[in-house]
TORMAR-532034 format. One record per residue (C-alpha): x, y, z; residue in one letter; residue number from 1. Coordinates in pm, whole numbers. Example, Ala and Ser with C-alpha at 12.3 -4.5 7.8 and 13.67 -1.06 7.14 Angstrom:
BEGIN
@c1 1230 | c2 -450 | c3 780 | r A | k 1
@c1 1367 | c2 -106 | c3 714 | r S | k 2
This chain:
BEGIN
@c1 13405 | c2 13405 | c3 27244 | r M | k 1
@c1 13703 | c2 13577 | c3 27071 | r I | k 2
@c1 13803 | c2 13606 | c3 26699 | r P | k 3
@c1 14034 | c2 13300 | c3 26700 | r V | k 4
@c1 14007 | c2 12992 | c3 26486 | r S | k 5
@c1 14094 | c2 12659 | c3 26657 | r I | k 6
@c1 14248 | c2 12398 | c3 26421 | r V | k 7
@c1 14262 | c2 12035 | c3 26532 | r I | k 8
@c1 14396 | c2 11758 | c3 26308 | r I | k 9
@c1 14259 | c2 11407 | c3 26371 | r T | k 10
@c1 14289 | c2 11043 | c3 26275 | r L | k 11
@c1 14102 | c2 10794 | c3 26478 | r N | k 12
@c1 14078 | c2 11008 | c3 26793 | r E | k 13
@c1 13748 | c2 10889 | c3 26935 | r E | k 14
@c1 13898 | c2 10823 | c3 27276 | r K | k 15
@c1 14035 | c2 11183 | c3 27295 | r N | k 16
@c1 13838 | c2 11423 | c3 27088 | r I | k 17
@c1 13543 | c2 11489 | c3 27316 | r K | k 18
@c1 13766 | c2 11580 | c3 27611 | r R | k 19
@c1 13949 | c2 11820 | c3 27377 | r C | k 20
@c1 13647 | c2 11988 | c3 27230 | r L | k 21
@c1 13472 | c2 12028 | c3 27557 | r D | k 22
@c1 13771 | c2 12239 | c3 27663 | r S | k 23
@c1 13760 | c2 12481 | c3 27372 | r V | k 24
@c1 13396 | c2 12488 | c3 27261 | r I | k 25
@c1 13314 | c2 12819 | c3 27445 | r D | k 26
@c1 13624 | c2 12998 | c3 27309 | r I | k 27
@c1 13558 | c2 13021 | c3 26938 | r S | k 28
@c1 13277 | c2 12992 | c3 26681 | r D | k 29
@c1 13527 | c2 12863 | c3 26429 | r D | k 30
@c1 13661 | c2 12522 | c3 26540 | r I | k 31
@c1 13798 | c2 12319 | c3 26251 | r L | k 32
@c1 13861 | c2 11944 | c3 26257 | r I | k 33
@c1 14095 | c2 11847 | c3 25976 | r I | k 34
@c1 14038 | c2 11478 | c3 25951 | r D | k 35
@c1 14241 | c2 11232 | c3 25747 | r S | k 36
@c1 13975 | c2 10959 | c3 25696 | r D | k 37
@c1 13917 | c2 10839 | c3 26048 | r S | k 38
@c1 13772 | c2 10484 | c3 26066 | r K | k 39
@c1 13631 | c2 10511 | c3 26418 | r D | k 40
@c1 13365 | c2 10750 | c3 26569 | r K | k 41
@c1 13587 | c2 11064 | c3 26560 | r T | k 42
@c1 13383 | c2 11251 | c3 26288 | r V | k 43
@c1 13051 | c2 11130 | c3 26444 | r E | k 44
@c1 13147 | c2 11275 | c3 26784 | r I | k 45
@c1 13267 | c2 11610 | c3 26629 | r C | k 46
@c1 12943 | c2 11659 | c3 26439 | r K | k 47
@c1 12753 | c2 11663 | c3 26773 | r Q | k 48
@c1 12902 | c2 12011 | c3 26836 | r Y | k 49
@c1 12734 | c2 12317 | c3 26664 | r K | k 50
@c1 13055 | c2 12531 | c3 26649 | r N | k 51
@c1 13262 | c2 12247 | c3 26495 | r V | k 52
@c1 13328 | c2 12196 | c3 26121 | r K | k 53
@c1 13473 | c2 11876 | c3 25999 | r V | k 54
@c1 13685 | c2 11890 | c3 25676 | r I | k 55
@c1 13825 | c2 11579 | c3 25527 | r S | k 56
@c1 14171 | c2 11612 | c3 25386 | r N | k 57
@c1 14430 | c2 11349 | c3 25276 | r K | k 58
@c1 14723 | c2 11336 | c3 25510 | r F | k 59
@c1 15069 | c2 11402 | c3 25353 | r I | k 60
@c1 15256 | c2 11532 | c3 25655 | r D | k 61
@c1 15175 | c2 11732 | c3 25968 | r Y | k 62
@c1 15286 | c2 12062 | c3 25826 | r S | k 63
@c1 15070 | c2 12020 | c3 25517 | r S | k 64
@c1 14773 | c2 11928 | c3 25733 | r Q | k 65
@c1 14812 | c2 12222 | c3 25967 | r R | k 66
@c1 14863 | c2 12461 | c3 25680 | r N | k 67
@c1 14552 | c2 12335 | c3 25512 | r F | k 68
@c1 14359 | c2 12402 | c3 25837 | r G | k 69
@c1 14516 | c2 12751 | c3 25852 | r T | k 70
@c1 14393 | c2 12829 | c3 25504 | r E | k 71
@c1 14046 | c2 12701 | c3 25579 | r S | k 72
@c1 14019 | c2 12919 | c3 25901 | r A | k 73
@c1 13786 | c2 13210 | c3 25935 | r K | k 74
@c1 14004 | c2 13429 | c3 26159 | r Y | k 75
@c1 14369 | c2 13559 | c3 26143 | r D | k 76
@c1 14467 | c2 13425 | c3 26472 | r Y | k 77
@c1 14505 | c2 13038 | c3 26490 | r I | k 78
@c1 14521 | c2 12825 | c3 26790 | r L | k 79
@c1 14654 | c2 12473 | c3 26701 | r N | k 80
@c1 14595 | c2 12199 | c3 26945 | r I | k 81
@c1 14596 | c2 11835 | c3 26915 | r D | k 82
@c1 14310 | c2 11589 | c3 26984 | r A | k 83
@c1 14494 | c2 11452 | c3 27294 | r D | k 84
@c1 14535 | c2 11802 | c3 27442 | r E | k 85
@c1 14307 | c2 11997 | c3 27672 | r V | k 86
@c1 14306 | c2 12354 | c3 27784 | r L | k 87
@c1 14321 | c2 12393 | c3 28156 | r S | k 88
@c1 14071 | c2 12634 | c3 28308 | r E | k 89
@c1 14353 | c2 12886 | c3 28388 | r K | k 90
@c1 14485 | c2 12878 | c3 28031 | r L | k 91
@c1 14129 | c2 12914 | c3 27892 | r K | k 92
@c1 14075 | c2 13227 | c3 28112 | r K | k 93
@c1 14408 | c2 13372 | c3 27985 | r S | k 94
@c1 14300 | c2 13323 | c3 27622 | r I | k 95
@c1 13947 | c2 13468 | c3 27673 | r L | k 96
@c1 14094 | c2 13773 | c3 27838 | r S | k 97
@c1 14306 | c2 13866 | c3 27531 | r L | k 98
@c1 14247 | c2 14178 | c3 27316 | r N | k 99
@c1 14312 | c2 14023 | c3 26970 | r I | k 100
@c1 14484 | c2 14265 | c3 26723 | r D | k 101
@c1 14500 | c2 14127 | c3 26374 | r N | k 102
@c1 14758 | c2 14383 | c3 26265 | r N | k 103
@c1 15027 | c2 14259 | c3 26508 | r K | k 104
@c1 15280 | c2 13982 | c3 26462 | r N | k 105
@c1 15231 | c2 13812 | c3 26801 | r I | k 106
@c1 15271 | c2 13454 | c3 26899 | r I | k 107
@c1 15127 | c2 13345 | c3 27235 | r Y | k 108
@c1 15309 | c2 13067 | c3 27416 | r S | k 109
@c1 15214 | c2 12848 | c3 27717 | r F | k 110
@c1 15342 | c2 12556 | c3 27918 | r N | k 111
@c1 15233 | c2 12209 | c3 27830 | r R | k 112
@c1 15188 | c2 11962 | c3 28120 | r L | k 113
@c1 15234 | c2 11609 | c3 27979 | r N | k 114
@c1 15055 | c2 11311 | c3 28130 | r H | k 115
@c1 15202 | c2 10962 | c3 28107 | r Y | k 116
@c1 14969 | c2 10672 | c3 28189 | r C | k 117
@c1 14725 | c2 10940 | c3 28310 | r L | k 118
@c1 14979 | c2 11075 | c3 28562 | r R | k 119
@c1 15118 | c2 11431 | c3 28523 | r P | k 120
@c1 15491 | c2 11443 | c3 28467 | r I | k 121
@c1 15640 | c2 11754 | c3 28628 | r K | k 122
@c1 16014 | c2 11689 | c3 28585 | r F | k 123
@c1 16269 | c2 11557 | c3 28338 | r G | k 124
@c1 16245 | c2 11698 | c3 27985 | r A | k 125
@c1 15866 | c2 11693 | c3 27976 | r W | k 126
@c1 15790 | c2 12011 | c3 28174 | r Y | k 127
@c1 15738 | c2 12298 | c3 28125 | r P | k 128
@c1 15757 | c2 12191 | c3 27753 | r D | k 129
@c1 15675 | c2 12536 | c3 27623 | r V | k 130
@c1 15449 | c2 12538 | c3 27311 | r K | k 131
@c1 15410 | c2 12813 | c3 27054 | r R | k 132
@c1 15094 | c2 12723 | c3 26863 | r K | k 133
@c1 14886 | c2 13037 | c3 26892 | r F | k 134
@c1 14977 | c2 13290 | c3 26624 | r W | k 135
@c1 14873 | c2 13535 | c3 26350 | r N | k 136
@c1 14852 | c2 13331 | c3 26021 | r K | k 137
@c1 14953 | c2 13639 | c3 25813 | r N | k 138
@c1 15313 | c2 13611 | c3 25939 | r Y | k 139
@c1 15400 | c2 13245 | c3 25945 | r A | k 140
@c1 15330 | c2 12889 | c3 25820 | r K | k 141
@c1 15421 | c2 12536 | c3 25939 | r W | k 142
@c1 15730 | c2 12371 | c3 25800 | r E | k 143
@c1 15893 | c2 12027 | c3 25856 | r G | k 144
@c1 15779 | c2 11667 | c3 25805 | r N | k 145
@c1 15863 | c2 11498 | c3 26135 | r V | k 146
@c1 15875 | c2 11779 | c3 26397 | r H | k 147
@c1 15685 | c2 12069 | c3 26235 | r E | k 148
@c1 15761 | c2 12417 | c3 26348 | r T | k 149
@c1 15627 | c2 12763 | c3 26265 | r L | k 150
@c1 15851 | c2 12964 | c3 26029 | r K | k 151
@c1 15795 | c2 13341 | c3 26052 | r F | k 152
@c1 15869 | c2 13606 | c3 25790 | r K | k 153
@c1 15970 | c2 13843 | c3 26071 | r D | k 154
@c1 16049 | c2 13771 | c3 26437 | r K | k 155
@c1 15721 | c2 13789 | c3 26627 | r P | k 156
@c1 15656 | c2 13941 | c3 26967 | r Q | k 157
@c1 15607 | c2 13655 | c3 27212 | r E | k 158
@c1 15360 | c2 13677 | c3 27505 | r I | k 159
@c1 15356 | c2 13403 | c3 27765 | r K | k 160
@c1 15010 | c2 13301 | c3 27886 | r L | k 161
@c1 14929 | c2 13174 | c3 28226 | r K | k 162
@c1 14799 | c2 12821 | c3 28261 | r G | k 163
@c1 14887 | c2 12479 | c3 28123 | r D | k 164
@c1 14786 | c2 12296 | c3 27815 | r L | k 165
@c1 14727 | c2 11944 | c3 27939 | r L | k 166
@c1 14865 | c2 11670 | c3 27707 | r H | k 167
@c1 14746 | c2 11307 | c3 27751 | r Y | k 168
@c1 15031 | c2 11119 | c3 27584 | r T | k 169
@c1 15052 | c2 10746 | c3 27624 | r Y | k 170
@c1 14815 | c2 10509 | c3 27804 | r D | k 171
@c1 15083 | c2 10248 | c3 27856 | r N | k 172
@c1 15461 | c2 10216 | c3 27820 | r P | k 173
@c1 15425 | c2 9980 | c3 27518 | r E | k 174
@c1 15247 | c2 10250 | c3 27317 | r E | k 175
@c1 15533 | c2 10495 | c3 27408 | r H | k 176
@c1 15799 | c2 10246 | c3 27314 | r F | k 177
@c1 15649 | c2 10168 | c3 26970 | r N | k 178
@c1 15592 | c2 10531 | c3 26884 | r R | k 179
@c1 15947 | c2 10612 | c3 26991 | r T | k 180
@c1 16085 | c2 10365 | c3 26742 | r I | k 181
@c1 15871 | c2 10500 | c3 26460 | r K | k 182
@c1 15983 | c2 10863 | c3 26515 | r Y | k 183
@c1 16347 | c2 10769 | c3 26575 | r A | k 184
@c1 16358 | c2 10601 | c3 26237 | r I | k 185
@c1 16192 | c2 10895 | c3 26070 | r L | k 186
@c1 16429 | c2 11135 | c3 26227 | r S | k 187
@c1 16727 | c2 10914 | c3 26120 | r A | k 188
@c1 16594 | c2 10927 | c3 25761 | r E | k 189
@c1 16567 | c2 11302 | c3 25779 | r K | k 190
@c1 16925 | c2 11326 | c3 25913 | r D | k 191
@c1 17050 | c2 11104 | c3 25627 | r F | k 192
@c1 16874 | c2 11316 | c3 25362 | r I | k 193
@c1 17039 | c2 11621 | c3 25516 | r N | k 194
@c1 17380 | c2 11469 | c3 25483 | r G | k 195
@c1 17443 | c2 11404 | c3 25863 | r K | k 196
@c1 17669 | c2 11134 | c3 25981 | r K | k 197
@c1 17748 | c2 10957 | c3 26309 | r S | k 198
@c1 17990 | c2 10707 | c3 26458 | r N | k 199
@c1 18020 | c2 10423 | c3 26709 | r I | k 200
@c1 18137 | c2 10650 | c3 26990 | r L | k 201
@c1 17808 | c2 10851 | c3 26970 | r K | k 202
@c1 17621 | c2 10524 | c3 26954 | r L | k 203
@c1 17785 | c2 10409 | c3 27279 | r I | k 204
@c1 17785 | c2 10731 | c3 27480 | r F | k 205
@c1 17509 | c2 10956 | c3 27368 | r K | k 206
@c1 17217 | c2 10730 | c3 27486 | r P | k 207
@c1 17391 | c2 10679 | c3 27824 | r F | k 208
@c1 17447 | c2 11048 | c3 27881 | r L | k 209
@c1 17097 | c2 11119 | c3 27767 | r K | k 210
@c1 16957 | c2 10897 | c3 28040 | r F | k 211
@c1 17192 | c2 11042 | c3 28306 | r I | k 212
@c1 17093 | c2 11395 | c3 28212 | r F | k 213
@c1 16715 | c2 11340 | c3 28207 | r L | k 214
@c1 16696 | c2 11112 | c3 28511 | r F | k 215
@c1 16937 | c2 11288 | c3 28740 | r F | k 216
@c1 17014 | c2 11641 | c3 28625 | r F | k 217
@c1 16666 | c2 11716 | c3 28507 | r K | k 218
@c1 16523 | c2 11546 | c3 28823 | r L | k 219
@c1 16326 | c2 11284 | c3 28627 | r G | k 220
@c1 16371 | c2 11053 | c3 28935 | r F | k 221
@c1 16120 | c2 11270 | c3 29117 | r L | k 222
@c1 15852 | c2 11133 | c3 28890 | r D | k 223
@c1 15933 | c2 10782 | c3 29016 | r G | k 224
@c1 15896 | c2 10473 | c3 28802 | r Y | k 225
@c1 15739 | c2 10666 | c3 28513 | r Y | k 226
@c1 16027 | c2 10916 | c3 28519 | r G | k 227
@c1 16265 | c2 10625 | c3 28485 | r Y | k 228
@c1 16068 | c2 10484 | c3 28191 | r L | k 229
@c1 16065 | c2 10816 | c3 28013 | r I | k 230
@c1 16433 | c2 10870 | c3 28053 | r A | k 231
@c1 16512 | c2 10517 | c3 27945 | r K | k 232
@c1 16295 | c2 10533 | c3 27634 | r T | k 233
@c1 16436 | c2 10877 | c3 27542 | r S | k 234
@c1 16783 | c2 10724 | c3 27559 | r A | k 235
@c1 16678 | c2 10430 | c3 27348 | r F | k 236
@c1 16539 | c2 10675 | c3 27092 | r S | k 237
@c1 16887 | c2 10818 | c3 27046 | r D | k 238
@c1 17028 | c2 10467 | c3 27012 | r F | k 239
@c1 16782 | c2 10378 | c3 26731 | r I | k 240
@c1 16829 | c2 10710 | c3 26554 | r R | k 241
@c1 17210 | c2 10687 | c3 26555 | r I | k 242
@c1 17204 | c2 10315 | c3 26459 | r S | k 243
@c1 16979 | c2 10371 | c3 26163 | r V | k 244
@c1 17190 | c2 10667 | c3 26047 | r L | k 245
@c1 17514 | c2 10477 | c3 26068 | r I | k 246
@c1 17359 | c2 10181 | c3 25882 | r S | k 247
@c1 17232 | c2 10409 | c3 25599 | r K | k 248
@c1 17570 | c2 10576 | c3 25554 | r N | k 249
@c1 17750 | c2 10241 | c3 25560 | r K | k 250
@c1 17539 | c2 10111 | c3 25272 | r K | k 251
@c1 17631 | c2 10422 | c3 25069 | r I | k 252
@c1 18000 | c2 10353 | c3 25122 | r V | k 253
@c1 17961 | c2 9983 | c3 25039 | r E | k 254
@c1 17798 | c2 10076 | c3 24705 | r K | k 255
@c1 18090 | c2 10290 | c3 24598 | r K | k 256
């Protein structure tokens, strides 16, 4: 084991959490589950592991939840993964071989291999999907409500690790579609708060160009039918996001 704390946030993750914990249990003696009142067997499963500590914390947003986990961690270096993610054996070996230096501002990055309906997606916008979630907590914290990112005091040295983080995304297209609508609306609301605007031309052309880019130029067609679904749903996400933003700005104009 190495002096690294692993922080995992959970909410009703009984179908994923065992697979996730099995992949990290021999890396650290400080594995923290930050749970926001799961109603299924998530907590029960986690408590079966000796190295795992479950902490209940009310969910406000992803950044707050991750920062809470960081503050509760024993070690300076934090590896954040999600319950539906798994360390490949190659990535695990890369991590275990590290010589951790708490006095250095280093962020370790790695590729994430997303799985869609249990099938690995190797083209389009979903790979290599580089993730930067292994870092020294003395130099950064999480910011952002929808798509949280690490904000550093000073630019860190980045080291790329070998091996993939395996991400098991959606079990079926319907789940993907519903989640896409949710996040598109949240993103549009964030755009509106930040004073952004859009127009009918973007509504017409941006989703179309997004599909063309992902399916053809990013070789999404090589992932077959699932590559088509991913490109189509990504384009629809842009359509929803722009539509909601236009609608919100229109209401402001009508009130004046």
